[in-house]
LUMKETOR-720029 format. One record per atom (N, C-alpha, C, O, CB): x, y, z; residue in three letters; atom name. Coordinates in nm, 4 decimals. Glycine has a CB too. Layout:
N
X Y Z ala CA
...
This chain:
142
12.6978 3.9951 3.6312 met N
12.8224 3.9241 3.6494 met CA
12.8381 3.8222 3.5362 met C
12.7421 3.7552 3.4983 met O
12.8271 3.8550 3.7885 met CB
12.9580 3.8114 3.4836 ala N
12.9848 3.7209 3.3718 ala CA
12.9896 3.5766 3.4206 ala C
13.0379 3.5475 3.5300 ala O
13.1172 3.7584 3.3017 ala CB
12.9387 3.4876 3.3370 ser N
12.9424 3.3457 3.3708 ser CA
13.0844 3.2921 3.3535 ser C
13.1700 3.3573 3.2937 ser O
12.8429 3.2657 3.2832 ser CB
13.1074 3.1735 3.4063 thr N
13.2385 3.1093 3.3931 thr CA
13.2731 3.0884 3.2467 thr C
13.3880 3.1075 3.2068 thr O
13.2411 2.9751 3.4677 thr CB
13.1748 3.0494 3.1663 leu N
13.1989 3.0288 3.0234 leu CA
13.2399 3.1585 2.9556 leu C
13.3320 3.1590 2.8740 leu O
13.0742 2.9716 2.9557 leu CB
13.1728 3.2686 2.9882 glu N
13.2081 3.3974 2.9279 glu CA
13.3484 3.4410 2.9682 glu C
13.4225 3.4940 2.8854 glu O
13.1067 3.5046 2.9681 glu CB
13.3863 3.4196 3.0942 lys N
13.5217 3.4521 3.1391 lys CA
13.6245 3.3692 3.0632 lys C
13.7282 3.4204 3.0210 lys O
13.5357 3.4286 3.2904 lys CB
13.5944 3.2403 3.0463 phe N
13.6849 3.1525 2.9734 phe CA
13.7018 3.1999 2.8297 phe C
13.8139 3.2086 2.7797 phe O
13.6336 3.0084 2.9759 phe CB
13.5913 3.2302 2.7639 gln N
13.5982 3.2736 2.6249 gln CA
13.6747 3.4040 2.6103 gln C
13.7488 3.4217 2.5136 gln O
13.4587 3.2891 2.5679 gln CB
13.6579 3.4946 2.7040 lys N
13.7259 3.6240 2.6951 lys CA
13.8731 3.6136 2.7315 lys C
13.9578 3.6708 2.6628 lys O
13.6581 3.7252 2.7853 lys CB
13.9047 3.5418 2.8381 asn N
14.0420 3.5388 2.8894 asn CA
14.1283 3.4299 2.8302 asn C
14.2490 3.4492 2.8160 asn O
14.0398 3.5228 3.0362 asn CB
14.0717 3.3173 2.7953 ile N
14.1509 3.2062 2.7459 ile CA
14.1440 3.1959 2.5940 ile C
14.2474 3.1981 2.5272 ile O
14.1042 3.0766 2.8092 ile CB
14.0261 3.1849 2.5399 ile N
14.0106 3.1656 2.3961 ile CA
14.0342 3.2957 2.3198 ile C
14.0973 3.2940 2.2141 ile O
13.8715 3.1110 2.3646 ile CB
13.9853 3.4073 2.3708 gly N
13.9956 3.5338 2.2994 gly CA
13.8689 3.5610 2.2216 gly C
13.7785 3.4775 2.2182 gly O
14.1160 3.5336 2.2059 gly CB
13.8618 3.6743 2.1606 ser N
13.7442 3.7063 2.0811 ser CA
13.7609 3.6498 1.9408 ser C
13.8701 3.6073 1.9029 ser O
13.7207 3.8589 2.0762 ser CB
13.6551 3.6494 1.8658 arg N
13.6616 3.5961 1.7288 arg CA
13.7512 3.6808 1.6388 arg C
13.8037 3.6315 1.5390 arg O
13.5215 3.5882 1.6687 arg CB
13.7683 3.8069 1.6738 ala N
13.8508 3.8957 1.5919 ala CA
13.9994 3.8831 1.6236 ala C
14.0829 3.9386 1.5521 ala O
13.8069 4.0391 1.6110 ala CB
14.0330 3.8108 1.7301 thr N
14.1713 3.7985 1.7717 thr CA
14.2188 3.6551 1.7551 thr C
14.1587 3.5625 1.8095 thr O
14.1883 3.8442 1.9164 thr CB
14.3247 3.6374 1.6814 ile N
14.3857 3.5061 1.6680 ile CA
14.4723 3.4855 1.7912 ile C
14.5553 3.5702 1.8242 ile O
14.4693 3.4933 1.5349 ile CB
14.4532 3.3734 1.8589 thr N
14.5289 3.3463 1.9809 thr CA
14.5892 3.2081 1.9744 thr C
14.5280 3.1146 1.9228 thr O
14.4400 3.3598 2.1052 thr CB
14.7092 3.1960 2.0268 glu N
14.7768 3.0677 2.0302 glu CA
14.8678 3.0659 2.1518 glu C
14.9094 3.1711 2.2003 glu O
14.8570 3.0419 1.8990 glu CB
14.8981 2.9485 2.2005 tyr N
14.9909 2.9336 2.3119 tyr CA
15.1201 2.8715 2.2603 tyr C
15.1177 2.7741 2.1850 tyr O
14.9290 2.8470 2.4255 tyr CB
15.2313 2.9282 2.3011 val N
15.3613 2.8802 2.2563 val CA
15.4476 2.8457 2.3770 val C
15.4337 2.9080 2.4823 val O
15.4312 2.9856 2.1677 val CB
15.5363 2.7477 2.3638 pro N
15.6213 2.7085 2.4768 pro CA
15.7394 2.8038 2.4957 pro C
15.8508 2.7763 2.4511 pro O
15.6727 2.5663 2.4568 pro CB
15.7135 2.9138 2.5612 leu N
15.8161 3.0122 2.5926 leu CA
15.8274 3.0249 2.7437 leu C
15.7288 3.0088 2.8157 leu O
15.7840 3.1496 2.5276 leu CB
15.9442 3.0529 2.7900 ile N
15.9623 3.0731 2.9334 ile CA
15.8928 3.2035 2.9733 ile C
15.9175 3.3086 2.9143 ile O
16.1144 3.0765 2.9714 ile CB
15.8066 3.1953 3.0731 ser N
15.7402 3.3144 3.1235 ser CA
15.7259 3.3031 3.2742 ser C
15.7409 3.1949 3.3309 ser O
15.6024 3.3341 3.0564 ser CB
15.6971 3.4135 3.3377 ser N
15.6846 3.4148 3.4828 ser CA
15.5603 3.3418 3.5313 ser C
15.5527 3.3026 3.6477 ser O
15.6826 3.5566 3.5326 ser CB
15.4632 3.3233 3.4429 ser N
15.3382 3.2597 3.4837 ser CA
15.3313 3.1112 3.4496 ser C
15.2304 3.0473 3.4794 ser O
15.2229 3.3304 3.4197 ser CB
15.4330 3.0548 3.3891 gly N
15.4297 2.9130 3.3570 gly CA
15.5144 2.8811 3.2358 gly C
15.5991 2.9602 3.1944 gly O
15.2878 2.8678 3.3335 gly CB
15.4904 2.7637 3.1798 asp N
15.5700 2.7151 3.0679 asp CA
15.5213 2.7629 2.9320 asp C
15.5934 2.7505 2.8330 asp O
15.5720 2.5668 3.0693 asp CB
15.4013 2.8168 2.9258 phe N
15.3453 2.8594 2.7987 phe CA
15.3109 3.0074 2.8044 phe C
15.2713 3.0590 2.9089 phe O
15.2212 2.7761 2.7631 phe CB
15.3262 3.0747 2.6918 ser N
15.2902 3.2154 2.6805 ser CA
15.1838 3.2298 2.5737 ser C
15.1849 3.1597 2.4726 ser O
15.4139 3.3030 2.6476 ser CB
15.0929 3.3209 2.5977 arg N
14.9852 3.3472 2.5021 arg CA
15.0316 3.4529 2.4035 arg C
15.0793 3.5594 2.4428 arg O
14.8552 3.3927 2.5747 arg CB
15.0175 3.4232 2.2765 val N
15.0474 3.5203 2.1713 val CA
14.9213 3.5405 2.0897 val C
14.8357 3.4523 2.0829 val O
15.1665 3.4730 2.0809 val CB
14.9103 3.6562 2.0282 ser N
14.7892 3.6832 1.9503 ser CA
14.8232 3.7562 1.8217 ser C
14.9330 3.8087 1.8034 ser O
14.6892 3.7652 2.0325 ser CB
14.7256 3.7572 1.7344 asn N
14.7313 3.8240 1.6049 asn CA
14.8549 3.7857 1.5244 asn C
14.8747 3.6675 1.4963 asn O
14.7280 3.9733 1.6242 asn CB
14.9382 3.8819 1.4866 ile N
15.0488 3.8531 1.3954 ile CA
15.1518 3.7597 1.4586 ile C
15.2146 3.6812 1.3876 ile O
15.1162 3.9825 1.3524 ile CB
15.1704 3.7666 1.5902 gln N
15.2638 3.6773 1.6574 gln CA
15.2157 3.5322 1.6520 gln C
15.2969 3.4405 1.6399 gln O
15.2832 3.7209 1.8024 gln CB
15.0857 3.5114 1.6609 ala N
15.0298 3.3763 1.6488 ala CA
15.0521 3.3213 1.5084 ala C
15.0796 3.2024 1.4918 ala O
14.8794 3.3766 1.6824 ala CB
15.0404 3.4063 1.4083 ile N
15.0638 3.3640 1.2705 ile CA
15.2118 3.3311 1.2499 ile C
15.2445 3.2313 1.1856 ile O
15.0184 3.4738 1.1714 ile CB
15.3005 3.4132 1.3033 leu N
15.4445 3.3857 1.2933 leu CA
15.4784 3.2508 1.3567 leu C
15.5576 3.1746 1.3013 leu O
15.5260 3.4983 1.3613 leu CB
15.4199 3.2213 1.4702 thr N
15.4424 3.0931 1.5371 thr CA
15.3920 2.9781 1.4516 thr C
15.4586 2.8753 1.4390 thr O
15.3738 3.0909 1.6739 thr CB
15.2750 2.9955 1.3933 ser N
15.2179 2.8927 1.3072 ser CA
15.3053 2.8695 1.1843 ser C
15.3313 2.7548 1.1481 ser O
15.0763 2.9315 1.2645 ser CB
15.3505 2.9761 1.1203 trp N
15.4338 2.9634 1.0010 trp CA
15.5662 2.8969 1.0342 trp C
15.6151 2.8139 0.9575 trp O
15.4583 3.1003 0.9378 trp CB
15.6242 2.9325 1.1472 asn N
15.7488 2.8710 1.1908 asn CA
15.7296 2.7199 1.2083 asn C
15.8129 2.6409 1.1640 asn O
15.7978 2.9354 1.3227 asn CB
15.6204 2.6809 1.2726 asn N
15.5917 2.5386 1.2931 asn CA
15.5723 2.4651 1.1613 asn C
15.6226 2.3541 1.1440 asn O
15.4679 2.5219 1.3799 asn CB
15.5005 2.5254 1.0697 ile N
15.4751 2.4622 0.9396 ile CA
15.6062 2.4381 0.8653 ile C
15.6310 2.3283 0.8156 ile O
15.3805 2.5497 0.8540 ile CB
15.6892 2.5405 0.8582 leu N
15.8105 2.5318 0.7772 leu CA
15.9198 2.4465 0.8398 leu C
16.0015 2.3894 0.7676 leu O
15.8639 2.6689 0.7521 leu CB
15.9234 2.4363 0.9721 leu N
16.0266 2.3555 1.0372 leu CA
15.9840 2.2123 1.0651 leu C
16.0667 2.1300 1.1043 leu O
16.0670 2.4201 1.1654 leu CB
15.8573 2.1812 1.0456 thr N
15.8099 2.0437 1.0647 thr CA
15.8305 1.9669 0.9350 thr C
15.7812 2.0069 0.8295 thr O
15.6593 2.0407 1.1078 thr CB
15.9028 1.8578 0.9434 gln N
15.9243 1.7753 0.8251 gln CA
15.7984 1.6935 0.7962 gln C
15.7344 1.6412 0.8875 gln O
16.0471 1.6822 0.8444 gln CB
15.7643 1.6836 0.6691 ile N
15.6487 1.6032 0.6291 ile CA
15.6690 1.4594 0.6773 ile C
15.7807 1.4078 0.6781 ile O
15.6281 1.6074 0.4739 ile CB
15.5603 1.3971 0.7169 arg N
15.5540 1.2603 0.7690 arg CA
15.6094 1.2463 0.9109 arg C
15.6385 1.1350 0.9548 arg O
15.6293 1.1681 0.6772 arg CB
15.6245 1.3585 0.9837 thr N
15.6688 1.3489 1.1223 thr CA
15.5619 1.3935 1.2213 thr C
15.5774 1.3728 1.3417 thr O
15.7935 1.4312 1.1419 thr CB
15.4552 1.4536 1.1738 tyr N
15.3462 1.4991 1.2611 tyr CA
15.2426 1.3878 1.2692 tyr C
15.1800 1.3533 1.1689 tyr O
15.2815 1.6328 1.2082 tyr CB
15.2248 1.3321 1.3871 val N
15.1430 1.2119 1.4032 val CA
14.9982 1.2317 1.3590 val C
14.9426 1.1448 1.2919 val O
15.1458 1.1674 1.5471 val CB
14.9367 1.3428 1.3947 gly N
14.7958 1.3644 1.3622 gly CA
14.7674 1.3868 1.2151 gly C
14.6568 1.3593 1.1685 gly O
14.7455 1.4798 1.4380 gly CB
14.8647 1.4359 1.1420 asn N
14.8464 1.4650 1.0000 asn CA
14.9812 1.4488 0.9307 asn C
15.0602 1.5432 0.9286 asn O
14.7881 1.6093 0.9780 asn CB
15.0095 1.3319 0.8743 pro N
15.1413 1.3069 0.8147 pro CA
15.1780 1.4000 0.6996 pro C
15.2962 1.4134 0.6678 pro O
15.1474 1.1666 0.7664 pro CB
15.0813 1.4638 0.6369 glu N
15.1109 1.5550 0.5265 glu CA
15.1419 1.6968 0.5745 glu C
15.1819 1.7812 0.4942 glu O
14.9941 1.5584 0.4298 glu CB
15.1241 1.7245 0.7040 tyr N
15.1499 1.8573 0.7605 tyr CA
15.3006 1.8841 0.7628 tyr C
15.3798 1.7944 0.7918 tyr O
15.0902 1.8690 0.9040 tyr CB
15.3386 2.0051 0.7327 gly N
15.4791 2.0444 0.7366 gly CA
15.5290 2.0862 0.6000 gly C
15.4516 2.1242 0.5122 gly O
15.5642 1.9312 0.7899 gly CB
15.6600 2.0784 0.5839 ser N
15.7199 2.1181 0.4562 ser CA
15.8353 2.0241 0.4209 ser C
15.8813 1.9449 0.5032 ser O
15.7697 2.2649 0.4623 ser CB
15.8794 2.0353 0.2981 asn N
15.9925 1.9575 0.2480 asn CA
16.1191 2.0419 0.2369 asn C
16.2071 2.0094 0.1572 asn O
15.9587 1.8974 0.1125 asn CB
16.1303 2.1490 0.3145 leu N
16.2463 2.2367 0.3040 leu CA
16.3769 2.1644 0.3338 leu C
16.4809 2.1988 0.2778 leu O
16.2308 2.3537 0.3976 leu CB
16.3725 2.0655 0.4207 tyr N
16.4945 1.9921 0.4552 tyr CA
16.5566 1.9229 0.3343 tyr C
16.6765 1.8953 0.3339 tyr O
16.4647 1.8894 0.5629 tyr CB
16.4772 1.8946 0.2326 lys N
16.5293 1.8263 0.1137 lys CA
16.6257 1.9127 0.0323 lys C
16.6996 1.8615 -0.0519 lys O
16.4145 1.7828 0.0257 lys CB
16.6247 2.0435 0.0576 tyr N
16.7077 2.1354 -0.0212 tyr CA
16.8386 2.1730 0.0491 tyr C
16.9123 2.2582 -0.0006 tyr O
16.6293 2.2612 -0.0520 tyr CB
16.8682 2.1117 0.1626 ile N
16.9865 2.1482 0.2409 ile CA
17.1154 2.1305 0.1604 ile C
17.2026 2.2174 0.1646 ile O
16.9930 2.0643 0.3686 ile CB
17.1287 2.0212 0.0883 phe N
17.2527 1.9929 0.0160 phe CA
17.2419 2.0195 -0.1341 phe C
17.3332 1.9845 -0.2090 phe O
17.2931 1.8493 0.0386 phe CB
17.1328 2.0803 -0.1793 asp N
17.1196 2.1142 -0.3204 asp CA
17.2131 2.2289 -0.3573 asp C
17.2550 2.3050 -0.2701 asp O
16.9744 2.1510 -0.3532 asp CB
17.2459 2.2420 -0.4850 pro N
17.3343 2.3517 -0.5277 pro CA
17.2736 2.4881 -0.4942 pro C
17.1519 2.5056 -0.5005 pro O
17.3620 2.3425 -0.6791 pro CB
17.3573 2.5828 -0.4593 ala N
17.3128 2.7185 -0.4271 ala CA
17.2959 2.7968 -0.5561 ala C
17.3799 2.8802 -0.5899 ala O
17.4134 2.7898 -0.3321 ala CB
17.1878 2.7705 -0.6283 asp N
17.1625 2.8369 -0.7549 asp CA
17.0177 2.8834 -0.7635 asp C
16.9403 2.8662 -0.6694 asp O
17.1954 2.7438 -0.8714 asp CB
16.9819 2.9428 -0.8776 glu N
16.8476 2.9971 -0.8958 glu CA
16.7399 2.8896 -0.8954 glu C
16.6281 2.9141 -0.8501 glu O
16.8408 3.0742 -1.0245 glu CB
16.7722 2.7714 -0.9451 val N
16.6741 2.6625 -0.9491 val CA
16.6376 2.6204 -0.8069 val C
16.5196 2.6057 -0.7751 val O
16.7294 2.5412 -1.0292 val CB
16.7364 2.6011 -0.7223 thr N
16.7109 2.5637 -0.5831 thr CA
16.6365 2.6755 -0.5110 thr C
16.5432 2.6499 -0.4349 thr O
16.8431 2.5317 -0.5101 thr CB
16.6776 2.7979 -0.5351 glu N
16.6104 2.9122 -0.4725 glu CA
16.4627 2.9172 -0.5119 glu C
16.3770 2.9426 -0.4273 glu O
16.6801 3.0437 -0.5120 glu CB
16.4331 2.8936 -0.6377 glu N
16.2934 2.8938 -0.6830 glu CA
16.2159 2.7755 -0.6239 glu C
16.0985 2.7895 -0.5896 glu O
16.2871 2.8892 -0.8371 glu CB
16.2802 2.6606 -0.6120 asn N
16.2149 2.5452 -0.5496 asn CA
16.1820 2.5723 -0.4029 asn C
16.0740 2.5363 -0.3560 asn O
16.3041 2.4211 -0.5609 asn CB
16.2733 2.6350 -0.3309 ile N
16.2500 2.6704 -0.1909 ile CA
16.1360 2.7706 -0.1813 ile C
16.0469 2.7560 -0.0976 ile O
16.3782 2.7279 -0.1266 ile CB
16.1386 2.8713 -0.2660 arg N
16.0337 2.9741 -0.2673 arg CA
15.8963 2.9109 -0.2955 arg C
15.7977 2.9439 -0.2297 arg O
16.0657 3.0828 -0.3738 arg CB
15.8914 2.8219 -0.3918 ser N
15.7645 2.7555 -0.4263 ser CA
15.7145 2.6685 -0.3121 ser C
15.5949 2.6668 -0.2830 ser O
15.7813 2.6704 -0.5527 ser CB
15.8053 2.5961 -0.2473 glu N
15.7682 2.5113 -0.1339 glu CA
15.7093 2.5948 -0.0204 glu C
15.6084 2.5567 0.0388 glu O
15.8903 2.4323 -0.0837 glu CB
15.7715 2.7077 0.0099 ile N
15.7227 2.7953 0.1162 ile CA
15.5844 2.8493 0.0823 ile C
15.4931 2.8428 0.1645 ile O
15.8206 2.9113 0.1395 ile CB
15.5689 2.9022 -0.0380 gln N
15.4400 2.9582 -0.0781 gln CA
15.3304 2.8524 -0.0765 gln C
15.2202 2.8779 -0.0280 gln O
15.4503 3.0204 -0.2170 gln CB
15.3596 2.7350 -0.1286 tyr N
15.2603 2.6278 -0.1342 tyr CA
15.2181 2.5844 0.0062 tyr C
15.0987 2.5745 0.0344 tyr O
15.3159 2.5076 -0.2120 tyr CB
15.3144 2.5587 0.0937 arg N
15.2827 2.5089 0.2279 arg CA
15.2101 2.6124 0.3121 arg C
15.1186 2.5777 0.3868 arg O
15.4095 2.4661 0.2989 arg CB
15.2490 2.7390 0.3016 leu N
15.1805 2.8416 0.3795 leu CA
15.0388 2.8650 0.3287 leu C
14.9481 2.8885 0.4086 leu O
15.2591 2.9717 0.3759 leu CB
15.0184 2.8592 0.1983 met N
14.8821 2.8724 0.1443 met CA
14.7957 2.7523 0.1824 met C
14.6755 2.7662 0.2047 met O
14.8862 2.8873 -0.0091 met CB
14.8568 2.6362 0.1898 leu N
14.7839 2.5138 0.2217 leu CA
14.7414 2.5094 0.3677 leu C
14.6285 2.4704 0.3978 leu O
14.8690 2.3925 0.1894 leu CB
14.8300 2.5490 0.4593 tyr N
14.8044 2.5298 0.6016 tyr CA
14.7711 2.6561 0.6798 tyr C
14.7064 2.6464 0.7840 tyr O
14.9213 2.4666 0.6628 tyr CB
14.8119 2.7731 0.6347 asp N
14.7831 2.8949 0.7113 asp CA
14.7921 3.0167 0.6211 asp C
14.8990 3.0757 0.6052 asp O
14.8802 2.9093 0.8304 asp CB
14.6799 3.0538 0.5624 asp N
14.6772 3.1669 0.4704 asp CA
14.6135 3.2912 0.5332 asp C
14.5562 3.3741 0.4625 asp O
14.6019 3.1287 0.3442 asp CB
14.6234 3.3043 0.6660 arg N
14.5597 3.4165 0.7359 arg CA
14.6299 3.5488 0.7116 arg C
14.5677 3.6540 0.7266 arg O
14.5554 3.3890 0.8839 arg CB
14.7565 3.5473 0.6749 ala N
14.8318 3.6709 0.6515 ala CA
14.8840 3.6717 0.5082 ala C
14.8891 3.5685 0.4413 ala O
14.9494 3.6847 0.7529 ala CB
14.9219 3.7888 0.4638 leu N
14.9752 3.8061 0.3289 leu CA
15.1268 3.7965 0.3339 leu C
15.1924 3.8731 0.4045 leu O
14.9306 3.9418 0.2678 leu CB
15.1813 3.7032 0.2598 leu N
15.3262 3.6875 0.2477 leu CA
15.3736 3.7898 0.1448 leu C
15.3416 3.7783 0.0265 leu O
15.3661 3.5397 0.2059 leu CB
15.4500 3.8898 0.1895 thr N
15.4884 3.9989 0.0997 thr CA
15.6264 3.9824 0.0382 thr C
15.6532 4.0381 -0.0683 thr O
15.4833 4.1283 0.1735 thr CB
15.7159 3.9058 0.1040 asn N
15.8502 3.8921 0.0497 asn CA
15.9167 3.7661 0.1046 asn C
15.8968 3.7286 0.2201 asn O
15.9348 4.0165 0.0826 asn CB
15.9954 3.7023 0.0196 ile N
16.0766 3.5874 0.0604 ile CA
16.2195 3.6133 0.0137 ile C
16.2447 3.6263 -0.1061 ile O
16.0205 3.4520 0.0010 ile CB
16.3132 3.6208 0.1088 asp N
16.4551 3.6332 0.0768 asp CA
16.5246 3.5050 0.1198 asp C
16.5066 3.4582 0.2322 asp O
16.5190 3.7581 0.1465 asp CB
16.6035 3.4489 0.0302 ile N
16.6743 3.3240 0.0578 ile CA
16.8233 3.3488 0.0406 ile C
16.8673 3.3985 -0.0631 ile O
16.6254 3.2086 -0.0358 ile CB
16.9005 3.3139 0.1425 ser N
17.0459 3.3238 0.1317 ser CA
17.1063 3.1899 0.1713 ser C
17.0690 3.1304 0.2724 ser O
17.1021 3.4391 0.2209 ser CB
17.1994 3.1444 0.0905 phe N
17.2626 3.0150 0.1128 phe CA
17.3818 3.0311 0.2060 phe C
17.4509 3.1329 0.2031 phe O
17.3064 2.9517 -0.0207 phe CB
17.4051 2.9304 0.2881 met N
17.5175 2.9328 0.3819 met CA
17.6477 2.9069 0.3077 met C
17.6503 2.8338 0.2087 met O
17.4978 2.8285 0.4939 met CB
17.7542 2.9662 0.3556 ser N
17.8819 2.9567 0.2861 ser CA
17.9392 2.8155 0.2864 ser C
18.0161 2.7806 0.1968 ser O
17.9805 3.0510 0.3484 ser CB
17.9034 2.7336 0.3852 asp N
17.9556 2.5965 0.3884 asp CA
17.8771 2.5022 0.2966 asp C
17.9141 2.3858 0.2810 asp O
17.9526 2.5432 0.5313 asp CB
17.7691 2.5523 0.2361 gly N
17.6911 2.4717 0.1428 gly CA
17.5982 2.3722 0.2075 gly C
17.5465 2.2831 0.1401 gly O
17.7814 2.3996 0.0532 gly CB
17.5758 2.3853 0.3369 his N
17.4908 2.2905 0.4083 his CA
17.3659 2.3563 0.4642 his C
17.3328 2.3369 0.5812 his O
17.5684 2.2254 0.5202 his CB
17.2969 2.4330 0.3832 gly N
17.1720 2.4927 0.4278 gly CA
17.1497 2.6314 0.3728 gly C
17.2218 2.6794 0.2853 gly O
17.1682 2.4974 0.5761 gly CB
17.0459 2.6950 0.4280 phe N
17.0068 2.8267 0.3826 phe CA
16.9269 2.8967 0.4910 phe C
16.8784 2.8341 0.5853 phe O
16.9260 2.8179 0.2527 phe CB
16.9145 3.0262 0.4758 ile N
16.8370 3.1090 0.5675 ile CA
16.7250 3.1735 0.4875 ile C
16.7478 3.2278 0.3794 ile O
16.9266 3.2172 0.6380 ile CB
16.6043 3.1671 0.5414 val N
16.4876 3.2244 0.4758 val CA
16.4356 3.3393 0.5608 val C
16.4111 3.3226 0.6803 val O
16.3772 3.1170 0.4535 val CB
16.4188 3.4548 0.5000 asp N
16.3580 3.5707 0.5653 asp CA
16.2226 3.5951 0.4994 asp C
16.2144 3.6196 0.3790 asp O
16.4505 3.6982 0.5552 asp CB
16.1165 3.5880 0.5798 leu N
15.9813 3.6090 0.5302 leu CA
15.9263 3.7394 0.5858 leu C
15.9418 3.7675 0.7046 leu O
15.8897 3.4907 0.5681 leu CB
15.8632 3.8182 0.5021 asp N
15.7924 3.9387 0.5455 asp CA
15.6441 3.9133 0.5266 asp C
15.6019 3.8592 0.4243 asp O
15.8392 4.0661 0.4657 asp CB
15.5641 3.9530 0.6269 leu N
15.4212 3.9316 0.6162 leu CA
15.3445 4.0523 0.6647 leu C
15.3967 4.1377 0.7363 leu O
15.3800 3.8090 0.6939 leu CB
15.2190 4.0569 0.6235 glu N
15.1297 4.1650 0.6622 glu CA
14.9974 4.1038 0.7076 glu C
14.9426 4.0147 0.6427 glu O
15.1080 4.2657 0.5445 glu CB
14.9470 4.1545 0.8223 tyr N
14.8189 4.1076 0.8755 tyr CA
14.7461 4.2258 0.9377 tyr C
14.7943 4.2849 1.0343 tyr O
14.8390 3.9932 0.9802 tyr CB
14.6324 4.2598 0.8835 glu N
14.5472 4.3682 0.9330 glu CA
14.6250 4.4977 0.9550 glu C
14.6083 4.5634 1.0578 glu O
14.4801 4.3264 1.0627 glu CB
14.7094 4.5343 0.8597 gly N
14.7864 4.6575 0.8669 gly CA
14.9175 4.6467 0.9412 gly C
15.0013 4.7363 0.9302 gly O
14.7056 4.7611 0.9298 gly CB
14.9383 4.5395 1.0171 asp N
15.0649 4.5179 1.0873 asp CA
15.1599 4.4402 0.9978 asp C
15.1179 4.3534 0.9212 asp O
15.0423 4.4428 1.2209 asp CB
15.2874 4.4719 1.0080 thr N
15.3896 4.3976 0.9331 thr CA
15.4909 4.3411 1.0308 thr C
15.5160 4.3986 1.1368 thr O
15.4598 4.4882 0.8276 thr CB
15.5477 4.2296 0.9946 asp N
15.6501 4.1655 1.0769 asp CA
15.7310 4.0744 0.9867 asp C
15.7003 4.0594 0.8684 asp O
15.5870 4.0857 1.1965 asp CB
15.8341 4.0137 1.0427 ser N
15.9176 3.9244 0.9633 ser CA
15.9530 3.8013 1.0450 ser C
15.9468 3.8019 1.1679 ser O
16.0454 3.9963 0.9155 ser CB
15.9897 3.6972 0.9744 leu N
16.0267 3.5698 1.0342 leu CA
16.1529 3.5211 0.9650 leu C
16.1597 3.5193 0.8421 leu O
15.9110 3.4648 1.0225 leu CB
16.2522 3.4819 1.0427 thr N
16.3763 3.4279 0.9889 thr CA
16.3887 3.2834 1.0331 thr C
16.3790 3.2521 1.1518 thr O
16.4994 3.5112 1.0350 thr CB
16.4103 3.1957 0.9360 ile N
16.4228 3.0530 0.9636 ile CA
16.5540 3.0037 0.9049 ile C
16.5864 3.0319 0.7895 ile O
16.3023 2.9732 0.9054 ile CB
16.6282 2.9307 0.9847 glu N
16.7531 2.8713 0.9384 glu CA
16.7319 2.7217 0.9189 glu C
16.6934 2.6500 1.0112 glu O
16.8690 2.8984 1.0389 glu CB
16.7576 2.6772 0.7982 ile N
16.7452 2.5360 0.7640 ile CA
16.8859 2.4856 0.7340 ile C
16.9480 2.5280 0.6366 ile O
16.6476 2.5134 0.6413 ile CB
16.9363 2.3947 0.8182 asn N
17.0698 2.3409 0.7948 asn CA
17.0776 2.1968 0.8420 asn C
16.9818 2.1430 0.8975 asn O
17.1759 2.4262 0.8656 asn CB
17.1922 2.1353 0.8196 asp N
17.2076 1.9943 0.8545 asp CA
17.2111 1.9726 1.0059 asp C
17.1903 1.8602 1.0516 asp O
17.3343 1.9387 0.7916 asp CB
17.2364 2.0752 1.0830 gln N
17.2400 2.0615 1.2281 gln CA
17.1004 2.0598 1.2908 gln C
17.0758 1.9833 1.3841 gln O
17.3211 2.1741 1.2877 gln CB
17.0091 2.1428 1.2410 asn N
16.8773 2.1500 1.3034 asn CA
16.7694 2.0696 1.2323 asn C
16.6607 2.0528 1.2876 asn O
16.8345 2.2915 1.3111 asn CB
16.7945 2.0202 1.1139 met N
16.6907 1.9470 1.0415 met CA
16.7216 1.7992 1.0203 met C
16.6306 1.7209 0.9929 met O
16.6685 2.0113 0.9092 met CB
16.8454 1.7604 1.0323 leu N
16.8820 1.6218 1.0030 leu CA
16.9421 1.5528 1.1252 leu C
17.0518 1.4974 1.1179 leu O
16.9808 1.6167 0.8866 leu CB
16.8711 1.5561 1.2359 lys N
16.9174 1.4902 1.3576 lys CA
16.8525 1.3539 1.3665 lys C
16.7300 1.3419 1.3709 lys O
16.8856 1.5749 1.4835 lys CB
16.9346 1.2527 1.3690 phe N
16.8854 1.1149 1.3790 phe CA
16.9346 1.0560 1.5099 phe C
17.0517 1.0700 1.5450 phe O
16.9325 1.0281 1.2575 phe CB
16.8459 0.9907 1.5812 glu N
16.8853 0.9255 1.7061 glu CA
16.8837 0.7762 1.6870 glu C
16.7956 0.7210 1.6210 glu O
16.7927 0.9659 1.8222 glu CB
16.9806 0.7124 1.7446 ser N
16.9882 0.5665 1.7315 ser CA
16.9383 0.4970 1.8562 ser C
16.9376 0.3741 1.8623 ser O
17.1309 0.5229 1.7021 ser CB
């Protein structure tokens, strides 16, 4: 019979070969859902890119500066700056998967952009779409 510790490691933590993370999604079993492997990496990348630098209490350098490009001109220079920021931050904080493609499209109102990321992890491929705009990144409360 397996010990309590072994049950915990198998059912909660996962095996060493499986990346596991809990995300706040609505599920029938509670407020958090367990995701693993490529889905855990997608969740991590989403958190990194949408967290503004100096807003994470435990590590003020965690996150990205993507919000700084919301009102920049929609040109090749801004696109390259966004691409470099994404590559740098993902390599710095979570390099478990291979980033295979970055597509950047600017919004027609000039107040943001949409980033489509393609990644590969252990033969699986998936994509992540992030919208950076003045509505979701520049909310100030008084």
